[in-house]
C-alpha positions as CSV (number, residue, x, y, z in Angstrom):
1,M,-27.3,-155.1,157.2
2,T,-23.7,-154.1,157.2
3,E,-21.6,-151.7,158.8
4,H,-21.7,-149.3,155.9
5,D,-25.6,-149.0,155.9
6,R,-25.4,-148.2,159.8
7,D,-23.1,-145.7,159.3
8,S,-24.2,-142.1,160.8
9,T,-23.4,-140.2,157.6
10,P,-26.0,-138.4,155.6
11,D,-26.7,-139.5,152.0
12,Y,-26.0,-136.1,150.5
13,E,-23.1,-133.5,150.1
14,T,-22.6,-131.9,153.2
15,R,-20.3,-129.3,152.2
16,D,-23.0,-127.6,149.7
17,V,-24.1,-124.3,150.3
18,P,-26.4,-124.1,153.5
19,A,-30.2,-123.5,152.5
20,R,-30.3,-120.7,155.1
21,L,-27.6,-118.6,153.3
22,P,-29.4,-117.5,150.3
23,F,-32.7,-116.7,152.1
24,G,-30.4,-114.5,154.7
25,I,-29.3,-112.9,151.8
26,I,-32.6,-112.2,150.3
27,A,-33.8,-110.9,153.8
28,F,-31.2,-109.1,153.7
29,M,-31.8,-107.0,150.8
30,V,-35.4,-106.9,151.3
31,L,-34.6,-105.2,154.4
32,F,-31.4,-103.0,153.7
33,V,-31.6,-101.9,150.2
34,P,-34.6,-99.9,150.7
35,L,-33.2,-98.5,154.0
36,G,-30.1,-97.1,152.3
37,L,-32.1,-95.8,149.3
38,L,-34.1,-93.9,152.2
39,I,-31.2,-92.6,153.9
40,V,-29.6,-91.1,150.5
41,W,-32.9,-89.3,149.7
42,A,-33.1,-87.7,152.9
43,L,-29.6,-86.5,152.8
44,M,-30.3,-85.3,148.7
45,T,-33.3,-83.4,150.3
46,T,-32.0,-81.7,153.0
47,V,-27.8,-82.1,153.1
48,W,-26.7,-82.4,150.0
49,R,-29.0,-79.0,148.3
50,M,-28.1,-79.0,144.6
51,A,-26.9,-75.6,143.3
52,P,-29.1,-74.1,141.0
53,E,-28.8,-75.1,137.3
54,P,-26.8,-72.2,135.4
55,D,-28.6,-70.4,132.7
56,S,-28.6,-72.1,129.4
57,P,-26.7,-70.1,126.5
58,F,-29.7,-70.7,124.4
59,A,-32.2,-69.0,126.6
60,G,-31.1,-65.5,125.4
61,P,-32.5,-63.9,122.4
62,R,-31.9,-65.5,118.9
63,S,-30.0,-64.0,116.7
64,E,-30.1,-64.2,113.1
65,M,-27.7,-66.8,111.9
66,Q,-24.8,-65.6,109.5
67,G,-23.5,-66.8,106.3
68,P,-20.6,-69.1,106.3
69,R,-17.3,-67.2,106.1
70,L,-16.2,-68.2,102.4
71,Q,-12.8,-66.3,100.4
72,A,-13.9,-64.7,97.8
73,D,-10.9,-65.7,96.0
74,P,-9.1,-68.6,96.7
75,T,-6.6,-68.8,94.6
76,R,-5.5,-65.1,94.9
77,D,-5.5,-65.9,99.0
78,Y,-2.9,-68.8,98.5
79,A,-0.7,-67.0,96.3
80,A,-0.6,-64.2,98.7
81,F,0.3,-66.9,101.5
82,S,2.9,-68.7,99.3
83,R,4.6,-65.0,98.7
84,D,4.5,-64.3,102.2
85,I,6.3,-68.0,103.1
86,E,8.9,-67.4,100.3
87,R,9.7,-64.1,101.7
88,Q,9.9,-65.4,104.9
89,L,12.4,-68.4,103.7
90,N,14.6,-66.2,101.9
91,S,15.2,-62.9,104.0
92,V,16.8,-62.1,107.2
93,G,14.4,-60.8,110.1
94,W,14.0,-61.2,113.8
95,V,12.3,-63.7,115.5
96,N,12.6,-62.4,119.0
97,R,14.9,-59.1,119.2
98,E,15.2,-59.1,123.2
99,A,16.4,-62.7,122.7
100,G,18.5,-62.1,120.0
101,I,16.9,-64.6,118.0
102,V,16.9,-64.1,114.1
103,H,15.8,-66.2,111.0
104,I,18.0,-66.7,108.3
105,P,17.7,-67.7,104.6
106,I,16.5,-71.0,104.0
107,E,20.0,-71.9,101.4
108,Q,22.0,-70.1,104.3
109,A,20.6,-72.1,107.0
110,K,21.3,-75.3,104.9
111,R,24.8,-74.3,104.1
112,A,25.8,-73.5,107.7
113,L,23.9,-77.2,109.1
114,L,26.3,-78.9,106.3
115,R,29.3,-76.6,107.7
116,R,28.4,-77.7,111.4
117,G,26.5,-80.6,111.0
118,L,23.9,-82.0,113.5
119,P,24.9,-82.2,117.3
120,D,25.3,-85.4,119.0
121,S,22.5,-86.2,121.6
122,G,25.0,-85.2,124.4
123,Q,26.0,-82.1,122.9
124,N,24.6,-78.5,123.5
125,V,21.8,-78.3,120.9
126,N,21.9,-74.6,120.4
127,P,25.1,-74.1,118.5
128,P,27.4,-70.4,119.0
129,R,25.4,-67.7,117.1
130,E,26.8,-66.0,114.1
131,S,26.5,-62.8,113.3
132,I,26.3,-61.1,109.7
133,P,28.4,-58.3,108.7
134,A,26.3,-55.3,108.1
135,N,28.2,-55.1,104.5
136,Q,27.3,-59.1,103.4
137,K,23.9,-59.6,101.9
138,A,21.2,-62.3,102.9
139,G,22.6,-65.5,100.7
140,D,25.7,-63.8,99.9
141,S,28.5,-66.9,100.7
142,A,31.4,-64.7,99.4
143,A,31.9,-63.3,103.1
144,K,32.5,-65.5,105.8
145,P,30.2,-64.6,109.1
146,E,31.7,-63.5,112.1
147,R,31.4,-65.4,115.4
148,A,29.3,-63.7,118.1
149,P,31.1,-63.5,121.8
């Protein structure tokens, strides 16, 4: 025989998983998983008492279902809604009296926007307020508005 045949190295791969490792993992699981479940069960029945469940909202007496809330005349409701919106867009009024915020007619707001332009990103977004003289009507562009101090 040659020297190679007499070598003491085994004829199989020695770097594989040792045969005891899978058996050790299985033994660990068989012993400690039931033990962990037993500990959790004991904690749940003694220390971690669950709060009583709240009463169900459906537990009370049953009431009759109300019918759906339908509009009797949707066309008339929409027309009234449109009139309210148009009135808001074309009138002057207070939005917040304490803060001094008013709404002005949409056409007047457009003209003011064209006159002043949009602010740059670094400028103050709130422009100075303009006061409307008492003798000027809403939407009347003949008189120039006064600047509020």
